[in-house]
C-alpha positions in Angstrom: 131.8 56.5 168.9 131.1 52.9 167.6 132.3 52.6 164.0 130.5 50.5 161.4 131.0 49.1 158.0 128.5 48.0 155.4 129.0 45.1 153.0 126.6 45.1 150.1 125.4 48.5 148.6 122.2 47.4 147.1 118.9 49.2 147.9 119.1 48.3 151.6 122.8 48.6 152.1 123.2 51.9 150.3 120.5 53.4 152.4 122.1 52.1 155.6 125.4 53.5 154.5 124.0 56.9 153.7 122.3 57.1 157.1 125.4 56.0 159.0 127.5 58.5 157.1 125.1 61.2 158.3 125.2 59.9 161.9 129.0 59.7 161.9 129.2 55.9 162.4 130.3 54.9 158.9 134.0 54.0 158.5 134.1 51.6 155.5 132.0 49.8 152.9 132.5 46.9 150.4 130.6 45.8 147.3 131.6 43.6 144.4 131.1 46.6 142.2 134.1 48.9 142.7 132.1 52.0 141.8 129.1 51.2 144.0 129.7 54.1 146.4 129.8 56.7 143.7 127.0 59.2 144.2 126.4 58.2 147.8 127.1 61.4 149.7 129.6 60.9 152.5 130.1 57.2 151.8 133.8 56.2 151.5 135.1 54.5 148.4 134.7 50.7 148.2 137.3 48.9 150.3 139.5 46.2 148.7 137.8 43.3 150.5 135.3 42.4 153.3 138.4 41.7 155.4 139.5 45.3 155.0 136.1 46.4 156.3 136.4 44.2 159.3 139.9 45.6 160.1 138.5 49.2 160.2 135.3 48.9 162.2 133.6 47.7 165.4 130.4 46.5 163.7 130.0 44.9 160.3 126.6 45.1 158.7 126.1 42.4 156.1 123.5 43.6 153.6 123.7 41.0 150.8 120.8 39.0 149.3 121.3 35.3 150.2 122.8 32.9 152.6 125.4 31.9 150.1 126.5 35.5 149.6 126.6 35.9 153.4 128.9 32.9 153.8 131.1 34.1 150.8 131.7 37.5 152.4 132.4 36.0 155.8 134.7 33.2 154.7 138.1 32.8 153.0 141.3 34.8 153.2 139.5 38.0 152.1 136.4 37.4 154.2 135.3 39.3 157.3 136.3 36.5 159.7 139.8 36.5 158.4 140.5 39.8 160.1 138.0 39.5 163.0 139.2 41.1 166.2 138.0 40.5 169.7 134.7 42.2 170.2 133.8 42.5 166.5 130.1 42.3 166.0 128.3 41.2 162.8 124.8 42.3 162.0 123.0 40.3 159.3 120.2 42.2 157.6 119.8 39.8 154.7 116.7 37.6 155.0 117.8 33.9 155.0 116.1 30.7 155.9 116.1 29.7 159.5 118.3 26.6 158.9 120.7 28.7 156.8 121.0 31.1 159.8 122.0 28.2 162.0 124.8 27.3 159.6 126.0 30.9 159.4 126.0 31.2 163.1 128.1 28.0 163.4 130.8 29.8 161.2 130.7 33.0 163.3 130.7 31.1 166.6 133.7 29.1 165.5 135.5 32.4 164.8 134.5 33.8 168.2 132.5 36.6 166.7 129.0 37.6 167.8 126.2 37.5 165.2 123.1 39.6 165.5 120.3 38.7 163.2 118.4 41.8 162.1 115.5 41.4 159.7 114.6 44.8 158.3 111.4 46.2 156.8 110.6 49.5 155.1 113.3 49.2 152.4 111.9 51.9 150.2 112.7 54.4 153.0 116.1 53.0 153.8 117.9 56.3 152.8 115.6 58.3 155.0 116.2 56.4 158.3 113.0 54.6 157.6 114.0 51.0 158.3 112.4 48.9 161.1 114.9 46.5 162.6 113.6 43.2 164.0 116.6 42.1 166.2 117.7 38.8 167.6 120.8 38.3 169.8 122.2 38.0 173.2 121.4 41.1 175.3 125.0 42.3 175.6 125.6 42.0 171.9 122.4 43.8 171.0 123.2 46.6 173.4 126.7 46.9 171.8 125.3 47.4 168.3 122.2 49.4 169.2 123.9 52.8 168.6 124.7 51.7 165.1 121.2 50.4 164.5 119.7 53.6 165.8 122.0 55.4 163.4 120.0 54.1 160.4 116.6 52.9 161.7 113.4 54.6 162.8 112.7 51.7 165.2 114.8 49.0 166.8 112.5 46.2 168.0 114.3 43.4 170.0 112.4 40.2 169.3 114.4 37.9 171.6 117.6 35.9 171.6 119.7 34.6 168.7 117.5 33.7 165.7 114.4 35.7 167.0 115.0 38.6 164.6 115.1 36.4 161.5 112.1 34.4 162.7 110.2 37.6 163.2 111.1 38.8 159.7 110.0 35.6 158.1 106.7 35.7 160.1 106.1 39.3 159.1 106.7 38.4 155.4 104.2 35.5 155.7 101.6 38.1 156.6 102.6 40.5 153.9 102.7 37.9 151.0 99.7 36.0 152.3 97.8 39.3 152.2 98.9 39.8 148.6 97.2 36.5 147.8 94.0 37.8 149.5 94.4 41.0 147.5 94.6 39.0 144.3 91.4 37.0 145.1 89.6 40.3 146.0 90.7 41.8 142.7 89.3 38.8 140.8 86.0 39.3 142.6 86.0 43.0 141.6 86.8 42.3 138.0 84.0 39.8 137.7 81.4 41.9 139.5 82.2 45.2 137.9 83.7 46.9 141.0 86.4 49.5 140.4 89.4 48.2 142.3 90.9 51.6 142.8 87.8 52.9 144.4 87.7 49.9 146.7 91.4 50.4 147.6 90.7 54.1 148.4 87.7 53.1 150.6 89.8 50.6 152.5 92.6 53.1 153.0 90.0 55.5 154.4 88.5 53.0 156.8 89.9 52.0 160.2 90.6 48.4 159.1 94.1 49.2 157.8 94.2 46.5 155.2 94.8 48.5 152.0 98.2 46.7 151.7 96.8 43.6 150.1 95.7 45.6 147.0 98.9 47.5 146.6 100.0 45.5 143.5 96.5 45.1 142.0 96.0 48.8 141.8 99.3 49.5 140.0 99.7 50.0 136.2 99.1 47.0 133.9 102.4 45.1 133.6 101.6 44.0 130.1 101.9 47.7 129.0 105.1 48.5 130.8 108.4 46.6 130.9 109.4 48.6 134.0 106.2 47.6 135.8 106.6 44.0 134.8 110.2 44.1 136.0 109.1 45.5 139.4 106.6 42.7 139.8 109.1 40.1 138.8 111.6 41.5 141.3 108.8 41.3 144.0 108.1 37.7 143.0 111.7 36.7 143.4 111.9 38.2 146.9 108.5 36.6 147.8 109.6 33.1 146.7 112.8 33.3 148.6 111.0 34.4 151.8 108.1 31.9 151.4 110.7 29.1 150.9 112.2 30.2 154.2 108.8 30.0 155.9 108.0 26.6 154.4 111.4 25.3 155.5 111.0 26.6 159.0 107.5 25.1 159.3 108.9 21.7 158.2 111.7 21.9 160.8 109.2 22.7 163.6 106.5 20.3 162.4 103.6 22.6 161.6 101.7 23.4 158.4 101.4 26.7 156.4 98.7 26.1 153.8 98.2 29.8 153.0 102.0 30.2 152.4 102.1 27.1 150.2 99.1 28.3 148.2 100.7 31.7 147.8 103.9 30.2 146.5 102.0 27.9 144.1 100.2 30.9 142.6 103.1 33.2 142.7 102.7 34.7 139.2 99.0 35.5 140.0 99.8 37.0 143.4 102.1 39.6 141.8 99.7 40.3 139.0 101.6 38.6 136.2 99.0 35.8 135.5 95.4 34.8 136.3 94.8 31.3 137.5 91.3 31.4 138.9 89.3 30.7 135.8 88.1 34.2 135.1 85.9 35.0 132.2 87.7 36.1 129.1 
């Protein structure tokens, strides 16, 4: 059986590790927190370094947050590439800007290691084999890691060659966050015209249009009355800005415009329900 290791035991990485422990693929994990594996059933204790994970497995899944963190765990004497063996595969599930992915791939190519970019969605269901993998890579490399991907995902969707998985994830997030902007505008309309936003959301969910998602933040509790709710929205905003920046950078690289995405970023606080910017009545 193909063995796998997970680097980064946050929400996504811990879910991936739990699923791979159940499927029998998991052999090692690493996180900067030595106690990160505690309470994760079947997940081994945290290894001494990313290099130690690379020594123990066939496939390394990098589930950190940013491009910088990705390069940090790959590079240096304790990094994954320091102990890379022939045939080792690296699956990047972090969402990074397209130009950052190019730089990461230069590092892995120089080490003779295959990099498969794998944007994932459905993070709230990560522990329940609920992730969808948007995969980019050479056919042979994707085939080699597919058993591992299927060990934690409900769907493995191959988008194309190297870079296609990350591009698909960025495009998907453009739709998601752009829809949140539309949901914000709809909520403003409802507030000013006396429409109950919850009733509208229920009606949309019951229709065949399938667009209830744009209202998912606007129908949540008031963040002004809950620190937890405000924190959740701020966390969402941080992820949104990172992904929108990736989309804007990619658009600039390829020479096209993304006005909806630029507007969504410019009104980020409003989009996640932490401010109003449309001149509503007091």
